[in-house]
Every structure is written in C-alpha cells, then in structure tokens.
N, C-alpha and C positions, 0 to 999 in steps of 0.2 A: 362147530361151524367155523369155517375159515373165510373171512372177508378180506380180499386183496385189493387195496385201493390203487387205481391207476391214475385217476385225476380226482378233483373234488366232486365231480359230477358223475363219474363212472367207476364202479368197482366190479370185480369178477370173483367167482367162487366155484369150488367143486360142488357136486350135487347137494342140494338143500332138501329139507323135509318140511312137512306142515308144522311140526313142532318148533321149527326155527323161526317162524314168522313173527313171534313176539319180539325176539331179539333183533330181527331185521328191521321191524318198525321202530324199536328203541334206538337203533343206530341211525335213524333219520331217512331211510330209503322210502321213496314214494312210488317206485315202480320196479317191476321185476321182468327180466326177459329170460325165457327158457330156451337154450340152444341145444338141448339134448332131446332127441326123438324118443317118444314113448316106446317102451319095450326093449330098450337097449341093454338093460341089466335086470336080473331076476329080482333084486331087492330095491329096484328104483321106483319111487312114487310116480304116479301118472301126473301129467300136467293139470288134469282136472282137479286132482287133490290139492296141488299147489295153488291153483287159481282160487279154489274155494276158501282156503285158509288165508290167502292174500286179501281177498275181498272182505272177509270178516275183520281183517286188521286195517282195512281202509287203504290197501295198496293195490295199484293196478298191475295186472299181469298180462304178458304177451307171449305167444308161442311162435318162435322162429327156429324150428328144428333144423339141425345141420348134421349130415352124416359124418362120422369121424374120418378125418383125413380127406374130406371131399368138400372143401369150402368153394362153392361155385360163385361166379360173378353175380348171379341173381340173388344168392344168399346175402352177399354184401349189401346189395340194394335193399333187401327186406330188413336187414339189421339197421341200416342207416335210416330207413323210414320209421322204424320203431323208436330209435333214439330221438328222432326229430319230433315225433308225436307225443311221446311219454313225458310226464313230469320228472324232473330230476331232483335229487340223485337217483341213479338207476343201478340196480344190481343185476348183472347177467351171469348165468351159470350154465355149466354142462357137466360132464363126468368129472373132469379135473380143473376146468376153468380155461384150458388152453384154447379151445375153439372160440370161446367168448373173447379172450384176449386177442386172438388172431383177427376176428371180425372187427374189433375196435381199431386195431392197427390199420386194417384196410380202409375203414371208414374215415380215419383221421389222415390218411396218406395224401389227400389233396390239399390239406391246410397246415400240416405240421411237418417240420424237417424230419427226415428219417432218424437221425441220431436222437432226437427228442422222443420219438415213438419207441425206439429200441430201449432207451434209458428208462422210460416210464414203465414199460412192460417188464423189463428186467428187475426193476425195483419192486414190482408186484410179484416177482417170482416166476416170470414166464419169458423164455428166451425166444425172440422172434427173428433171430438172424437167419434161420432156415427159410423164411419167406421174405427176406429182404428185397429180392429182385421184384417181387410182386408189389411190395410197399412202394418201391421206387417207381413202379408203373401205375401209380394212382389206385392201387387195389385191384386192378384188372389182371387177369392171367396173362403173363408175357407170352408172346408167340415166337420170339427169336431165341436162339441159343448162344449167340455171340456175334458181335459186330466187327471184331478185329482180334488178331492173335499174334503174339510176339514171343521171341525166345526169352527176353527179359523185360518185365514191366517195372518201372520205378515210380512209386507214388511220392511225389514231392520234388519240386524243382528248385530247392534251396541249395545251400552249400554242399550238403551231403549228396543230394540227388544228382546234380549236374556233375560233381566230381566223380561219383561212382560210374555214371554213364561214360564219361570221358576215359576213365581208367579201364573200363570193360572194353570200350571200342578200340583203345590202343593195344589191348592184348589180343583181341579177336574181332577184327573189323567186319567179319561176315555175319556177326550176330545181328538179329533184328531186335532193336531196343526202342522202347517208348517211355517217355516221361509224361506223367499225368499231373498237371498243375493248372489251376484256373487263373493264376496271377499274370498280369501284364508286365509287372515290374519286379526285378530281382534286386535285393538290397544287400549291401555289405554292412551287416549290422554291427560288427565290432567298431566301425567308424563313428557310430552315433555318440559314443562317449566323447570323442574328439569334437564333434559338432557342438555338443552341450558345453564344451570347454572353450569354444571360440577358435579352434585350431583348423578344423575342416569345415567346408561348406556342405550342406545337406546334399546338394546335387552330386557331389563327388562319390556318394555312397549308393547311387542308384543307376541301373542300366536296364534296358528293355530285356524281357525274358527271351524274346526271339533272337536277340543278338548273341545270346550265351549258350543256347542249345547246341551241343556238339554236332558237327556235320555228320550226316548219316543216321542221326537219332531222330525219331518221330516225336513231335510235341503234340500231345492231346490236351487241348485247352478246356479242361472240364474239372469239376469237383467230384471227388469220390463220395459215394453214398454209403457203400457197405462192401464187405468182403465175403466171398464164398470159397474159402480155402480148400474145402473138400472137392470142389469142382474147378479149382485153379482159375477162378474168375474174380474180377473186380467189377463192381456195379457202379456206374456213374449216375449222377443226377439225370433224370429223364429216362432211366432204365436201360441206357446203352450198356453193353457188356463187353469187357475186354478180357480176353483169355491169355494165359501165360504158361510158359514152362517153369520159369523161376521169377520170383517177385522180390523186390527190394522196397522196404517201407521206411520212408524218411520225410514225413510232412512237417517236422518241427513240433513245437508245442503251442499251447493256447495261453495267451495272456488273459487271465481271469479278472478283468477290471471290475466286472459287476459283482464280484465277491466282496468288494468293499463298498458299503453303503454310501451313496452320495458322490462317489468318485467320478463316475463317467460324466455326470452333469457339470463338473467343475474343471475337468482336465483342459488345460490350455487357457485358463482364465483364473482370476482370484489368486494368482501366485502359485498355482498347482501345476506341476510339470512332470515329465518323465523322459529320460533318454531311451526308454524302451520303445518309443514310437518315432518314426521318421519325421512326422509333422510337428512333434513336440520338442525334439532336441534343440532346434533353434530358439524356442521359447525359454529353455533352460538358460542359455547364454544371455538372452535378453534380461531375464530376471536377475542373474548374477551381476550384470552391468548396472542395473537400476537400483539394486538394494544398497542402501547407505547405512542402515541400522536396523536392528530388530532380530527376530529369531528365524533361523533356517533349519528346517527339519529334513532329514534324509532317512528314508525308510527301507527296510529289508524284510521280506516275508519269510515264512518257513521254507526250507529246502524241500524239493530241488527247484532251482531256478537256472536259467541260462546265464552263464558268466557270473559266478557267485561274487566276484569282486566288483561288478559294475555299480552297485548302489554306493559303495564307498569311493569308487573312482570319481563319481560325480561330486562327492563331498570334498575330496582332496583338490580337484581342479578348481572348484568354487572357492575353497579356502585359500588356495594359492592366488587367485585373482584378487580376492579381498586383501590378502597380505600385500600384494604388489601396489594396490591403490590406496593403502593405508586405512582401510575401513574395518579391518579385522577386529580391532579392539571394540568396535561398536556392534558387532554381530555375534549372536549367541548360536553356535553350531551344535545341533543335537542329532546324534546318530541313533535311530530307533530300530533296533535289531531284534527280530523274533527269536533268533538263535542265542546261544550262550557264549560264543567266542567271536573274536574279531575276524579271524580267518581260519579255515578248517585245517590248514597245514601249518603247524606251529613254527617251522623254520623261518617263515616270512613275517611272523607277528612282530618281532622286535623292531624291524625297520618301519613297519606300519605304525607302531605305537609312538615312534618318534614324531611322526607327522600328526598324529592325533594331538600330541602335546604342542607341537608347533602352531597348529591352528586353533588351539584352545577348545577342541571339540569334546563334548561329553558323550560317552558311550552308554546307552541304556539298553541292557540286554533283556531278553524275554519280553520285549515290547512289540506287539503285533498290531498293525493298523487295522481297525475294523470299520471305521466310518469317518467321513469328512463332511464338514459344513463349510463349503467354499466361501459363500458371501460373508459368513461370520468369521472366517479364517480360524476354524477350530478343528482339531483332529483328535479322534478318540482311539485309544490303544487298549488292548487287552493285555494285562501283565500276568504272565503265568510262570512265576519263579518256582524252582524246585522246592518241594516240601512246604509250600504256602498255598493258601486259597487264592484262586484267580480273582483279579479285580480289574476295574477299568479306570482309565485316567484320561482326562481331556486336556489338550495342550493348545495354546494359542500359537499361531505362526504368522510370519510375514511372507515366507517362501517355503514351499515344500516340494522336494523331489521324491516321487513315489516309484518304488519297484513293485509291480503288481504280483499277486500270487500266480503261480503257473501250474497248469495241468496238461495232461495229454489232450489232443483234439477230441471233440465229441465223438466223431465217427470211429476213432480208434478205441476210446474207452468202452464203447458198447459192442465191440467186435470180438470175434473168437480169437483174435491175435493177442488180446490184452491180458496182463496179469491182474491180480486182485486190486491193485492200485490204479489200473488203467493204462499202464505203459506196455509197449510191445515186449513180449517175454522172450529174451534171447540168452544164449550161452555167452558169457562175458568175454570169452577168448575168441571164439570163431564168429560171433555176432549172428549165428544161425538161430532161427526160431526153435524153441525147445520142443514144440509139438509138430509143427509143419516143416518138414526137412527141405522143402524147395522155397523157403521164405527166409530172407535175411533182413536185418534192420540196422540203421546207424543214425547218428545225430541225436538231437534232443529227445526224440520220441521213445527211444528204447530204454530198458530198465537196467542196463549195466551200471555199476556203481562208480561211474567216472564223472568228472566235471563236464557240464554241458557247455562246451565252447566250440568256436569255429576250428581251433587248432586240433581238438579231438576229432572232429569230422574229417579233417585233413589227413589224419592217420588212419581213420576207420575205413574211408572209401577204398584205398588200395587193398586193405585186408579183405574186405568183402569181395572186391573184384577178383583177387587172386583165388579166393576160396570158391567162388562161383565157376571160374574157369576150370579149377581142379575137379569140381563136381560134374561139370559137363563131360570131362574126360573120364569120369567113372572112378575118380580117386577121392580119398578123404581130404579133409581140410589141411592145407599146408601152411597157412599164415595165422598168426594170433595177434590180437590187440592187447596191449599191456596196460590200458587205462590212461594213456598219455593225454594230458590236457595242459593248456597254457593260459595263464591269466596275466596279461601285462597290466600291472597296477600303476596307473598314472598318478603318482603321489604329488607331483608338481609339474608345471610346464617345463619340459626339458629333461625330466628324470622319471624313470620307471623302475619299479621292483618287478622283475620278470619271474613270476611264479610258474614253474614247470614241474609237474608231478604226475604220478600214475596211481594205480590201484593202491589203496591203503595209505595214501599220502607219501609214497616213496618218491624222493626227488629224482627228476629225469631231465637234467640240464642238457641243452643242445650244444652248448659251447664249453670249452675248458674254462675253469674259474679264473685263470689269469687273463682271459679275454673278456669274460662277462660273468660276474658273480651275481646270480639272480636273487640272492637273499639280501642284496644291498641296492639302494637306488643308484641308477647309472644313466649317463647320457647315451651310452651305446645302445641300451635297451630302448630308449626313447627314439633314437634314429631308426631302429628296427621297426618299431610300431608306426612311426609317422611316415617314413620314406620307403621301407622295403616291403612290409607286409601287404599293403594294398596292391601293388603290382604283382606280388607273388600270388595273391588271391585271384585277381582277374586273369593274369597271363599264364600262370602255371597250374594252380590247383584246379581251376575250372576247365582246364584244357588237358588234364590227365598227365601233366608233368609232375612227377612225384618227388620234388626237391625236398630232401630231408624228411621224406615220408615213405620210404620204401617199406614194404610189408616185412614184419618180423617173422622169420620161419619158426615153426614149431620145434621146440627142443625135445629130442627123444632121449630119455634117460637110459643109461646102461643097466642091463639086468644082471 
C-alpha cells in the first residue's frame, strides 16, 4: 500500500484493498474517499467491500466516483462536500491516485496559491501542471483558449527582461513583444550596497516600471501562475492566458527569508538588517553610524546567491566607516560564511584578505545562519565543516547584516521549465531551454553556472535577442554567452576590487591592466561603480544600447 501525503489532513493513494484497512487505521486516517468507479478493472475490489472493511475498522467511507480523464465541475463540488463533511485526516484513492490529487488541487484552488498546490502534489508524486489553467480558474473548467497573443512574451520586468525587450525591439521593431510583471517599481539593485554604505540615497535606485518599458512593448501588469509550454501559453493569476511564439523567462529569484527561523519578525529592528531589501538598506547605514562598540555579524548563505560578493561588501564598507570614525578597535567584526572560501575566484582573494586584516575581521567558514532571536540579539549557526559532525553555535550580536538564502521563484520551481534544483534548465552558451526550443532564459533564474549579477544579465540579454532573431529567420544560434559576470567589491569608500570573470573562474577584464587592474583595489573602479554604472544601466542597458555588451559570435572550429 502506498500512502502519498499531500497535507497533514489529506493523503492520496493508488487502489487499496480491504486487507489494507488495519494499516490505514494505524496510520491515523479517520475517513476514506473512493474516487474510482466500480468495475473499472477486473481485479478491483468494489466500494461495498472497502466500505464494509472501513466500518469494521471504525473508518468512515464515501463514494465519489470519477471517470478517468473526465473530472467534471460537479465532481469537484462533490469531492469538496465530502472533504468538508468527513473527519480528517482523509485518504482519497483511485487507480493511481492521480484523480484524487487532481480533485484536491481543484478543491484547494480558491484558497491556496497555485505554486503551493503544484508543489504539494509534486512532493506527493503527482504532477498537476497539465491542469494548471483549471487550477488558476478556481477549479472550474476554463472556457477561453487565450486572451492575447504575441511574437515574444517576456516573463519578468527586471534588468534582464527590459534589456532583452529593448535589444529585440532594436533588432526587429515589427515584433509584437509583451513583458509580464506585476511590480509597480523597478529597482537598480546593485545600488543597495551603496545605500547601506551611506553613499547613495535609496530613492536613486528606484523608478516606476511604466517609465522603463521600451516604446512599442506591451506591459501586462500581472503575476504568472503557471506555464503550458506544450501549448505555447503562459497562465496568469485569474486564469487569463497569454500565448506566444517565443518565450523569455527572467523573473529573478526568491529571497527565502522564512528559511531562517525568527528572521522575518526581526528584520529592520533589533539591529538586524540586510542590503538585499530596498527598505532595509538605509537601516544598515543607520546601524553603522550608531554602533560604537560590540559585535557586528555579516552572514553569507550557501550558493547560489545574487552578487556573491554583496555580503562582504556590506562588511567592508561598514568596517571602513568604523575605521574612519576611530571606533574600529571597539567593534568585533565576524564574517559568518556558509561556504569554505572568501571568494570563489582565487585571483581576487589576496586583495580581499588585506582588508580582512585591516578591519580586524574574523572569517568563520562553514557557518550557516539557521535562526535569529532578535530581542535577545542572538544568532544560531549550523557549522558543517568537512570531515566533522555538524553542530550548532549561538552567537551574541549588537548588529547583524543578513544575506538570505535564495531559491528560484515558487512558480518556476514547480513548472515544466525547471531542473531538479528548481532553476530554468538552459544550454549555458545559447541560453535556450534544453527541452522547449522556443523558450530562452536569462538572469538569476536560469541554471547556467555563472555569477548571478546585473553585469551578467547585461551580457546575456543581447545574446538571447540575437539568437531569437536568428531563430525567427530559420537559422541556428549565432551568439554565445561565455559566463561573464562582474562583482565590484567595495573594499573601502573610494576603492573597489573589480572582479570580472566567466565560466570556470576565467578572468574576463573589460579594460587593459595598465588602465585598471581588477585584482587590486582602485579608485578608477570606484568611479566606474559610483558615477558611470548607474547611468549606463538606466540610459543604455535598459534602452537596448549594448555598450561593451555586444553578443559574442559562435566560434566555428576548422575540421
């Protein structure tokens, strides 16, 4: 017997027998729903047999038979009535459990977000993506086949999405292009480190989404609920359907604050902050200014995260401020890193280690933040060093800058587009989906092994645009992405170590070393970060002007 738990109150299973009832009772079930019509299979016990055995075991049984592949709206109502009336936990069964899982999905569709439904059923072994449109329609059978159709649909209006739209429009202005994004505000997220260091104002990093959508591109202000790649459709909340010829997926990633116990309740108070949120970055600078003595923790979770250097950028700028106001000697800086190295590309580590020494910071590797007690100002870390048993350690703090764990968005993780880890599954050179050849992805959401940075998206957008235009013309991919990413490591106010690298950690400097040696701290790199990159972002990248971001052509080897 196979019992597949969907929630604490509902499980589903393939066909059960009367002999299974003792085990079902022992598992704690108080009721059973049969969703398989009698006589469907030669070796199938009748509902009467199941009901008799159930009553003998003190379990209530209900018959809600569903024809295979024919879940009608009245069936959903009958199943919902049964769930409401029966004592729980309930076990629902059919031949394989799929009909029961489908009915549960439709029943829950009015009160649970679709990603939560898809995740719960998938964890139980049932993929409900095929009925996602009906789940989005509150369990009712949808009557429409599509509300809009575009040549190219782009999911996500962040750096990658708007840049890709602008690059496509610049190449072929006749294309009908739509960007789907529910946000009102677009953020220049690389600027939040500077806000937390007292260099930028938060308002400098935000603009209205409407002001940035390229002319001629349609903005659909809605959230995506699910994908139907076999039907070239994107399902929006409310069951609206947008059809496409080609799709670009770039909604960014999810900051998983709730993965750390107690963190959400204390963010923005009790000395706990994060430059990973627009509203919290100013609080970082406030805490730095107010702290006169005590312990400051800076945390980094396991990879992947967006801008892998950001957790230590916050530490360096804070240390520099305390150095300048002569408080550094009274402040204990602790860098709590879930990883085992200071930075993933070794060429930049020597320069960073000099600043670790300058600020008297202690590097604690393999330390992963698992819980926070804000009022008590205590943080608990799981320490998982190689070849040793994992243990926990609780540390007092006066200030703590947290970098949260990061995962793919819920609606991506449960979609047919995702790999086993939840990221969009692409070819790392062409950024084309490995299964669906009219889908591309870029930015933080896809699984190519590059650094998740704005600079990476700046290079990826033209590559995707070039390859889509080539695909429209009936040709193969012509451009390749080499994994380029940039991480301007703000080691002090006025100096930056400009890390630029591609796949495998290969150095990819944009400037000759006599102009700017990225492995050493420089004022030139600071000028680039503070003065040049923001206008390049707003006025060039988001407008399809590919300054220093021209697509790299595929190299054809001689045979």
